[in-house]
N, C-alpha and C positions, 0 to 999 in steps of 0.2 A: 563178758567173762568166758563164754563158751569159745569165742574166737581165740582168746589167749591160751586156753587149755588145748585147743586143736593145734595151734602153732607150737606149743611146747611139746606135745606128743609127736608131732611131725619132726621136730628137731631131734628128739631123742631117738626116733627110729632111724633117721638119716645117720646120726652119729654111730649107732649100733651097726649099721650096714658098713660104714667106713671102717670101723674097728675090725670087722670080720675080714676085710680085704687088705689089711696092711701087709706089706712086704718090706723086708730090710733092703735098703738101697744097695744096688750092685756096685762093687768096686769102690766103696766109700773109703776116704782117707781122713784120718784124724791126726794130723801132724802139727799144724799151726793153729793159733787162736782163731783165725778166720775160717778154718775148716769146720770148727765146732758150730759156729753161727749158721753155717749152711744147712746143718742137720737138726736144728732146734725143733722144727715142726715134725720131722720124722721121729724124733725121740718122743715127743708128746703123743704122736699117733701110736708108736710102739707101746708106750706105757698104757694107753687106753686099751689097746688090743690085749695086753697081758691081763688087764683087769676084767675085760669083758668075756674073754674066752675061758671056759672052765679048765681047771688044771689038768684034767684027764683027757683033754682033746688036743690033738696036734702036738705031741711032745717034742718032735724034732724041730718044728717051726718055732715052738715056744723057746727052745734052747737057743736058736739063732737070734730071735728077737731079744731075749734076755741078754745075750752076749753083746749085741749092738748097743743096747741101752746102758749096760754097765760100763762098757768101754767109753762111751760118751760121758757118762757121769763121773768116772774116775779121772778123766783127762781135761774136762772143760775148765777153762779159766774163769768162767762166770760163776 
């Protein structure tokens, strides 16, 4: 049981570190259905970043991440 707890804690720490390091992809294009599939993981990482980082931290980056996620959500054919 202790091993499972340790693995779970390690996973959460790693996910937290990844969330802090998220950057919006440079020069992304969302024009065709295939384009949206390319950015699925980036959108999930962006959502995780928005949830993990407090609202009062990095407001300019938050605005960019939010714009990327919203653009993907509003246009995705999925």
